[in-house]
N, C-alpha and C positions, 0 to 999 in steps of 0.2 A: 503495501499500498503504501499510495505519497505522505505528506508531509500535511499536509489536511485534512485529511482521511484521519490518519491517527491521531493531528488534536483536534478531533469529530468525535470520534473518540475515549478518549480521556479527560477531554473538559481543560485539559491544555493548551498554549498561548505556543506557535510556531514559532516565538524567537526562545522562549526557553525551553524546548527539543529543538533549538538548533546550540542550542547554548549548555543541554547535557549531552552534544553531540562531539559540541570541543577540545569539553574539558576529559572524554572519555568515557563516560562516564553510561551512553547509549551512541555506540557507534555505527553512523548508519554504512547500509550499503550503495553505493553511490552505481549511476546507471553512466551508456558510454557518454551520454550526451549533460549528466554529472547533476543530475539529481537525487535526492536523496530519497530510495525505499527502505518503507521497514517491514516485519515479518510479526507471524502473531504472538512471537516469543515476544518480537521486542514491544513490541503492547503492551502483553504482559510486567514486562517487564518494566518499564514508564508508566506502568498503574502503580507496581511495589514503588517507586521512587517517587511518588506519589500522594501516598498513604506513609513512608518513614516525614514526609520532608514535617509535613505540621505536629511528627511525634520529639520534634527540637531536635536532628540526624542535619549534621552537615554535612553538606557534598563529597568529603574525604568518606565519614561512616557511613556516608550510603553507599560508596563502593567496597568496604570491609565488607559494609552486611552482603550485598551479589555479590563479592567475593566468596562469602559463606555454605553462600545458594545452590553455586553452580558448583564447588566443589561437591554438596551433594549429590544434586543431581548427576555432575558426571562418573560420581562415586560409589551409590548409597553403602555402599557392605564396608566404607571407609569408617572406623571409628575413628578419626582423630574430626577429620569432620561430621562427622551424625556430633561429635563433641561440640563441632563448635557453635555446632546450627542449635544446640540443646542451649551452650549457654548463650545465643541470639538469643530464642527464645524466653528464656532470663528477663532479659535485658528487656526485651518489647515490652515485656510482663508489668513489670515496672514501670517503665515511662506509661502503660499506656493507667494503668487504675494514678499514676499524678498525674493525669491530664484528668481524670477520671476526676481525683478530687480540685483538682481547679474548676472545677470546670461545675461541681456543688455546688464552693463558697460560691461560686460567681452569680448561680442559683440564690444562694443565702444574699447576697445581698443584692441582687435588685431585687427578691422579699421587698428585704426592707425599704426598700424606696419605693415600691408602693406602696407602705404603710404613713409615710409618709406626711 
């Protein structure tokens, strides 16, 4: 698919997708004419990136997360890769819990402001 379709599927801008290509986070294949083309796997990877950004991950940290996922995908039986993925899952769970806590606090603040 071309960048427009990928942008539509993911809700991300062309500019963001190009930036991720430029920094090596989502390298695109190029046609002979120089157009970026993407696969379904690229789309799934971009959706993962999109999910990690609001969790506070930097682009460098996202690179490490994707590498951990890629390692397990390439070698499902690799114990070290599985351990890395398990550690990643624990970290993601902790970050999600922190976000949920922050959201609850924001809801409490909004509710208290309604009572004023």
